[in-house]
KOLVOVO-63505 format. One record per residue (C-alpha): x, y, z negated; residue in three letters. Coordinates in nm, 4 decimals. Each point is the difference from the previous one (the first is absolute). Example, Ala and Ser with C-alpha at 12.3 -4.5 7.8 and 13.67 -1.06 7.14 Angstrom:
BEGIN
> X, Y, Z, rest
> 1.2300, -0.4500, -0.7800, ala
> 0.1370, 0.3440, 0.0660, ser
end
This chain:
BEGIN
> X, Y, Z, rest
> 7.7675, 11.6621, -13.3643, met
> 0.2235, 0.2212, 0.2114, lys
> 0.2543, -0.1831, 0.2142, his
> 0.3505, 0.1489, -0.0269, glu
> 0.2211, -0.0441, 0.3074, ile
> 0.3722, -0.0130, -0.0697, asp
> 0.1298, 0.1526, 0.3232, ile
> 0.3645, -0.0029, -0.1083, ser
> 0.0404, -0.3744, 0.0585, lys
> -0.0813, 0.0268, 0.3713, tyr
> 0.2259, 0.1305, 0.2735, gln
> -0.1350, 0.1311, 0.3283, thr
> 0.1389, -0.1950, 0.2920, arg
> 0.1732, 0.2553, 0.2195, thr
> 0.3432, 0.0477, 0.1530, asp
> -0.0749, 0.3596, 0.0983, leu
> 0.1494, 0.2794, -0.2091, ala
> -0.2696, 0.2423, 0.1184, ile
> -0.2655, -0.2171, -0.1679, glu
> 0.1903, -0.0083, -0.3294, ser
> 0.0774, 0.3674, -0.0546, ile
> -0.2352, 0.2214, -0.1997, ser
> -0.1604, 0.3216, 0.1184, asp
> 0.2539, 0.2205, -0.1776, glu
> 0.2859, -0.1412, 0.2134, val
> 0.0495, 0.2364, 0.2914, lys
> 0.0182, -0.1476, 0.3503, leu
> 0.1561, 0.1768, 0.2971, asp
> -0.2713, -0.0654, 0.2588, thr
> -0.0093, 0.0898, 0.3689, lys
> -0.2642, -0.0856, 0.2590, thr
> 0.0615, -0.0628, 0.3694, tyr
> -0.3354, -0.0272, 0.1785, asp
> -0.1685, -0.2737, -0.2082, glu
> 0.3251, -0.1468, -0.1333, ile
> 0.0992, 0.0963, -0.3551, lys
> 0.3572, -0.0221, -0.1287, val
> 0.0563, 0.0225, -0.3763, ser
> 0.3456, 0.0130, -0.1584, ser
> 0.0992, -0.0258, -0.3638, ile
> 0.3130, -0.0511, -0.2062, tyr
> -0.0785, -0.2063, -0.3084, ile
> 0.2229, 0.1074, -0.2869, asp
> 0.0854, -0.1899, -0.3172, glu
> -0.2967, 0.1320, -0.1996, lys
> -0.2555, -0.0843, 0.2702, thr
> 0.1693, -0.3346, 0.0642, ser
> -0.0581, -0.1140, -0.3574, gln
> -0.3609, 0.1159, 0.0091, lys
> -0.1084, -0.1725, 0.3243, ile
> 0.2453, -0.2927, 0.0075, asn
> 0.1542, 0.0984, 0.3351, lys
> 0.3735, 0.0299, 0.0580, lys
> 0.1758, 0.3369, 0.0149, ile
> 0.0373, 0.1169, 0.3592, gly
> -0.1593, 0.1430, 0.3128, asn
> -0.3389, -0.1214, 0.1241, tyr
> -0.1583, 0.1020, 0.3313, ile
> -0.3561, -0.1033, 0.0839, thr
> -0.1416, 0.0252, 0.3525, ile
> -0.3806, -0.0288, 0.0141, glu
> -0.1976, -0.0390, 0.3221, phe
> -0.3448, -0.1140, 0.1129, gln
> 0.0512, -0.1671, 0.3357, asp
> 0.2822, -0.1697, 0.1885, ile
> -0.2111, -0.1933, 0.2463, thr
> 0.0617, 0.2363, 0.2917, asp
> 0.3320, 0.0973, 0.1544, gln
> -0.0172, 0.3713, -0.0849, thr
> -0.0443, -0.0567, -0.3737, asn
> 0.2576, -0.2789, 0.0036, glu
> 0.2559, 0.2362, 0.1548, glu
> -0.0795, 0.2752, -0.2520, lys
> 0.0493, -0.2307, -0.2993, val
> 0.3212, -0.1401, 0.1543, thr
> 0.1379, 0.3502, 0.0535, glu
> -0.0707, 0.1028, -0.3590, ile
> 0.1409, -0.3264, -0.1396, leu
> 0.3210, 0.0491, 0.2016, thr
> 0.0345, 0.3547, -0.1301, lys
> -0.0524, -0.1027, -0.3634, glu
> 0.2481, -0.2902, 0.0162, ile
> 0.2612, 0.2338, 0.1530, lys
> -0.0594, 0.2548, -0.2763, lys
> 0.0398, -0.2647, -0.2700, leu
> 0.3188, -0.1388, 0.1588, leu
> 0.1431, 0.3516, -0.0009, lys
> -0.1109, 0.0601, -0.3596, lys
> 0.1864, -0.3082, -0.1255, ile
> 0.3080, 0.0869, 0.2105, asn
> -0.0134, -0.2804, 0.2584, ile
> 0.2311, 0.0828, 0.2940, lys
> -0.0665, -0.0738, 0.3684, asp
> 0.2887, -0.2472, 0.0194, asn
> -0.0986, -0.2081, -0.3040, gln
> -0.1232, -0.3579, 0.0370, thr
> -0.3608, -0.0952, -0.0791, ala
> -0.1420, -0.3344, -0.1048, leu
> -0.3781, -0.0200, 0.0470, val
> -0.1883, -0.2601, -0.2037, ile
> -0.3485, -0.1189, 0.0953, gly
> -0.1565, -0.1340, -0.3179, leu
> -0.3039, -0.2236, 0.0034, gly
> -0.1451, -0.3202, 0.1360, asn
> -0.0452, -0.0097, 0.3773, asp
> -0.2552, -0.2816, -0.0440, lys
> -0.2334, 0.2280, -0.1982, ser
> -0.1349, 0.2894, 0.2085, thr
> -0.0386, 0.2634, -0.2767, pro
> 0.3526, -0.0807, -0.1194, asp
> 0.1635, -0.0132, 0.3449, ser
> 0.0683, 0.3726, 0.0436, leu
> 0.3712, -0.0307, -0.0810, gly
> 0.0816, -0.2991, 0.2262, pro
> -0.2027, 0.1437, 0.2915, leu
> 0.1715, 0.3381, -0.0330, thr
> 0.3576, -0.1259, 0.0129, ile
> -0.0833, -0.2033, 0.3126, asn
> -0.0506, 0.3329, 0.1789, lys
> 0.3144, 0.1772, -0.1205, leu
> 0.2999, 0.0905, 0.2128, leu
> 0.2746, -0.2169, -0.1520, ile
> 0.3595, 0.0908, 0.0828, thr
> 0.2237, -0.1554, -0.2659, asn
> 0.1007, -0.2986, 0.2164, his
> 0.0848, 0.2305, 0.2914, leu
> 0.2570, 0.1836, -0.2106, tyr
> 0.1918, -0.3263, -0.0229, glu
> 0.0598, 0.0346, 0.3737, leu
> 0.1061, 0.3643, -0.0211, gly
> -0.1418, 0.3417, -0.0800, asn
> -0.3435, 0.0878, 0.1315, leu
> -0.0877, 0.3177, 0.1835, glu
> -0.0146, 0.3028, -0.2305, glu
> -0.3451, 0.0518, -0.1481, gly
> -0.0598, -0.3609, -0.1031, tyr
> 0.0478, -0.0994, -0.3623, arg
> 0.1250, -0.3387, -0.1156, arg
> -0.3178, -0.1802, -0.1153, val
> -0.0569, -0.3545, -0.1240, ala
> -0.3312, -0.1559, -0.1067, ala
> -0.1176, -0.2932, -0.2101, leu
> -0.3256, -0.1752, -0.0840, asn
> 0.0851, -0.1848, -0.3239, pro
> -0.3460, -0.1562, -0.0377, gly
> -0.1686, -0.0337, -0.3384, val
> 0.0993, -0.2007, -0.3030, met
> -0.2757, -0.2529, 0.0679, gly
> 0.1677, -0.0822, 0.3314, gln
> 0.3675, 0.0119, -0.1000, thr
> 0.0025, -0.0767, -0.3722, gly
> 0.2493, 0.2862, -0.0394, ile
> -0.0583, 0.3466, -0.1423, glu
> -0.0233, 0.2411, 0.2948, thr
> 0.2143, 0.2520, -0.1867, ser
> 0.2767, -0.2605, -0.0363, asp
> -0.0084, -0.0781, 0.3751, ile
> 0.0267, 0.3690, 0.0868, ile
> 0.2781, 0.0559, -0.2524, lys
> 0.2023, -0.2833, 0.1559, ser
> -0.0496, 0.1394, 0.3522, ile
> 0.0974, 0.3531, -0.1018, thr
> 0.3187, -0.1300, -0.1653, glu
> 0.0860, -0.1805, 0.3245, lys
> -0.0730, 0.2636, 0.2664, ile
> 0.0400, 0.3068, -0.2251, lys
> -0.2660, 0.2392, 0.1395, pro
> 0.0015, 0.3600, -0.1219, asp
> -0.3729, 0.0057, -0.0751, phe
> -0.3164, -0.2114, 0.0143, leu
> -0.3465, 0.0608, 0.1376, ile
> -0.2563, -0.2410, -0.1435, val
> -0.3464, -0.0453, 0.1537, ile
> -0.2830, -0.1640, -0.1914, asp
> -0.3786, -0.0272, -0.0270, ala
> -0.1328, 0.1715, -0.3117, leu
> -0.3146, -0.0006, -0.2130, ala
> -0.2271, 0.2998, -0.0572, ser
> -0.2488, 0.0972, -0.2692, ser
> -0.2271, 0.1713, 0.2534, ser
> -0.1829, -0.1510, 0.2963, ile
> 0.0453, 0.3323, 0.1842, glu
> 0.3766, -0.0499, 0.0227, arg
> 0.0132, -0.3571, 0.1316, val
> 0.1836, -0.0002, 0.3364, asn
> -0.0236, 0.3813, 0.0007, lys
> 0.3030, 0.0937, -0.2092, thr
> 0.3768, -0.0300, 0.0394, ile
> 0.2240, 0.0492, -0.3021, gln
> 0.3712, 0.0756, 0.0314, ile
> 0.2247, 0.0085, -0.3057, thr
> 0.3689, -0.0129, -0.0915, asp
> -0.0674, -0.1982, -0.3187, thr
> 0.0001, -0.3486, 0.1516, gly
> -0.2775, -0.2530, -0.0513, ile
> -0.1327, -0.2825, -0.2207, his
> -0.1259, -0.2686, 0.2436, pro
> -0.3469, -0.1257, -0.0928, gly
> -0.0535, 0.2455, -0.2860, ser
> -0.3294, 0.1324, 0.1393, gly
> -0.1650, -0.3428, -0.0206, ile
> 0.1431, -0.0892, -0.3392, gly
> 0.2728, -0.2265, 0.1396, asn
> 0.3033, 0.2124, -0.0771, ser
> 0.3446, -0.1193, 0.1045, arg
> 0.3457, 0.1494, -0.0518, lys
> 0.0236, 0.3549, 0.1249, glu
> 0.1909, 0.1038, 0.3111, ile
> 0.1601, 0.3306, -0.0870, ser
> 0.3198, 0.2032, -0.0173, lys
> 0.0483, -0.1142, -0.3599, glu
> 0.0117, -0.3637, 0.1140, ile
> 0.1798, 0.0345, 0.3368, leu
> 0.2213, 0.3051, -0.0625, asn
> -0.1094, 0.1654, 0.3258, ile
> -0.2961, 0.2316, 0.0764, pro
> -0.3301, -0.1812, 0.0624, val
> -0.2896, 0.1589, 0.1872, ile
> -0.3341, -0.1800, -0.0212, ala
> -0.2741, 0.0405, 0.2610, val
> -0.3367, -0.1566, -0.0745, gly
> -0.3676, -0.0062, 0.0898, val
> -0.2806, -0.1171, -0.2315, pro
> -0.1720, -0.2871, 0.1801, thr
> -0.2019, -0.1434, -0.2900, thr
> -0.2181, 0.1054, -0.2919, val
> -0.1390, -0.2078, -0.2837, asp
> -0.3680, -0.0737, -0.0588, ala
> -0.0067, 0.2322, -0.3026, val
> 0.0912, 0.2924, 0.2257, thr
> -0.2639, -0.0884, 0.2586, ile
> -0.2770, -0.0283, -0.2597, val
> 0.0950, 0.3151, -0.1928, ser
> 0.0404, 0.2075, 0.3180, asp
> -0.3368, -0.1312, 0.1257, thr
> -0.1632, 0.1140, -0.3246, ile
> 0.1518, 0.3473, 0.0506, asp
> -0.1353, 0.0124, 0.3553, tyr
> -0.3422, -0.1187, -0.1187, met
> -0.0190, 0.2867, -0.2469, val
> 0.1221, 0.2492, 0.2585, lys
> -0.2572, -0.1162, 0.2566, lys
> -0.2758, 0.0020, -0.2614, tyr
> 0.0877, 0.3570, -0.1031, ser
> 0.0266, 0.1128, 0.3619, tyr
> -0.3382, -0.1536, 0.0870, thr
> -0.1703, 0.1662, -0.2966, arg
> 0.1499, 0.3401, 0.0788, gln
> -0.0794, -0.0194, 0.3733, asn
> -0.3270, -0.1895, 0.0096, ile
> -0.1798, 0.2978, 0.1548, asn
> 0.2860, 0.1174, 0.2194, asn
> -0.1464, 0.0350, 0.3539, pro
> 0.3438, -0.0724, 0.1537, met
> -0.0110, -0.3568, -0.1310, asn
> -0.3198, -0.0677, 0.1938, lys
> 0.1983, 0.0370, 0.3231, leu
> 0.2439, -0.2773, -0.0918, ile
> -0.0860, -0.3387, 0.1514, val
> -0.0488, -0.2833, -0.2524, asn
> 0.1078, 0.2362, -0.2802, lys
> 0.3704, -0.0850, 0.0596, glu
> 0.1314, 0.2977, -0.1943, ile
> 0.3728, 0.0142, -0.0732, asn
> -0.0153, 0.1293, -0.3560, tyr
> 0.3560, -0.1092, -0.0949, lys
> 0.1764, 0.3288, 0.0739, asn
> -0.2871, 0.2294, -0.0961, lys
> 0.0213, 0.2157, -0.3087, lys
> -0.2553, -0.1468, -0.2373, ile
> -0.0689, 0.0883, -0.3606, glu
> -0.0338, -0.3296, -0.1832, ile
> -0.1764, 0.0440, -0.3320, thr
> 0.0205, -0.2223, -0.3044, lys
> -0.3788, -0.0363, 0.0180, glu
> 0.0230, -0.1390, 0.3554, asp
> 0.2548, -0.2602, -0.1102, lys
> -0.2051, -0.1065, -0.3001, gln
> -0.3245, -0.0162, 0.1974, glu
> 0.1572, -0.2207, 0.2672, leu
> 0.2339, -0.2140, -0.2100, leu
> -0.1459, 0.0041, -0.3513, gly
> 0.2607, -0.0742, -0.2692, leu
> 0.2817, -0.0289, 0.2578, val
> -0.0794, 0.3578, 0.1029, gly
> 0.1441, 0.1189, -0.3326, asn
> 0.3471, -0.1210, 0.1011, leu
> 0.2554, 0.2037, 0.1929, asn
> 0.1772, -0.1393, 0.3076, his
> 0.2913, -0.1535, -0.1913, glu
> -0.2244, -0.1572, -0.2633, glu
> -0.2209, -0.1476, 0.2742, thr
> 0.3077, -0.1556, 0.1663, arg
> 0.1105, -0.1563, -0.3253, lys
> -0.3458, -0.1373, -0.0733, leu
> -0.0140, -0.1669, 0.3442, ile
> 0.3512, -0.1362, -0.0584, asp
> -0.1199, -0.1377, -0.3332, glu
> -0.2837, -0.1780, 0.1824, val
> 0.1819, -0.1372, 0.3095, leu
> 0.3551, -0.0808, -0.1096, thr
> -0.0713, -0.2622, -0.2718, pro
> -0.2096, -0.2081, 0.2439, ile
> 0.2520, 0.0259, 0.2828, gly
> -0.2095, 0.2159, 0.2341, tyr
> 0.2267, 0.3052, 0.0240, asn
> 0.1016, -0.0960, 0.3535, phe
> 0.2457, 0.1932, 0.2156, met
> -0.1898, 0.1093, 0.3114, val
> 0.1011, 0.1339, 0.3427, thr
> -0.2098, 0.1449, 0.2877, pro
> -0.1321, -0.2365, 0.2689, lys
> 0.1927, 0.1827, 0.2771, glu
> 0.3327, -0.0468, -0.1817, ile
> 0.1618, -0.1847, 0.2960, asp
> -0.0453, 0.2995, 0.2293, phe
> 0.0959, 0.2576, -0.2638, leu
> 0.3157, -0.1827, -0.1094, ile
> 0.1229, -0.0079, 0.3611, lys
> -0.0673, 0.3730, 0.0333, lys
> 0.1651, 0.0847, -0.3315, leu
> 0.3070, -0.2131, 0.0711, ser
> 0.0398, 0.1786, 0.3340, thr
> -0.0248, 0.3420, -0.1671, ile
> 0.2492, -0.0854, -0.2754, ile
> 0.2514, -0.1687, 0.2332, ser
> -0.0177, 0.2939, 0.2402, ser
> 0.0410, 0.2479, -0.2851, gly
> 0.3042, -0.1847, -0.1343, ile
> 0.1534, -0.0397, 0.3484, asn
> -0.0336, 0.3729, 0.0701, his
> 0.1317, 0.0947, -0.3447, ala
> 0.3053, -0.2274, 0.0184, leu
> 0.1009, 0.0431, 0.3648, his
> 0.0371, 0.3582, 0.1230, lys
> 0.0208, -0.1212, 0.3603, lys
> -0.3578, -0.1317, -0.0002, ile
> -0.2332, 0.2613, 0.1420, glu
> -0.3185, -0.1910, 0.0898, asn
end
């Protein structure tokens, strides 16, 4: 008896717009060395289709930030993109910013926001003593914690603060979730649509957006986790790709020169046939990528094994990413900062 999978009742866990859009949606993509920047404006029609808010989304994709050169390149591009977005939504140089670091500083994958605001150049208190030198914007920052720590909706805390200090715009930093293992800690998303804290891990709280706060809200985030369904389904895809590559290149003399057969097949152009999938995976080989994801979800979620997972070197990567984002925001907000 054929098993029918109802894929409509599942929702892929991702905060990234680039993972939600379909192939027919056109991205404006530019590449700088090995760093790719993709921009899109999601209109009302697309918004309804992919369940993402109307607005601008910029995605910066990179492979490595572990050395200083790559770190500086990503920081430079991030600064440029934040400046462009500020200009697009008509933020002036003399307007006050409130930067919010969302997340739990006691949980490493969720500590991106708190770590980032600790490295920002904060000037709001100095304006109480008089005007600063030209080129420095009035900036305040806040780490409101998470609801499990405070017992208060984060959105309500931020709304109260904004009513008190009356900033002209917000920048919100948060850790996100991805539906691809390739993007974890290798993608920065910037958007002017605000954010739903915890939505990527199915723990959605009140949104932080212009509609709620009555001022522009820019969200900057990095996916630091994926769920077990993503890991298993992506592994199956890589298994099929490696199987197809091995079959097609079994007699390739070049492969005999590679020590221990450590061939990086991931970025190679490989024709994956339906026969290869069926031979390797049997009945599962008849399913497409989305159907395979839903089947794995159907298996893992009811028994509580769809864990949220983060890489083992997350401590090091979070420190690097928080430095990049804080530096990008500092350079974008304060014209006087040069280095």
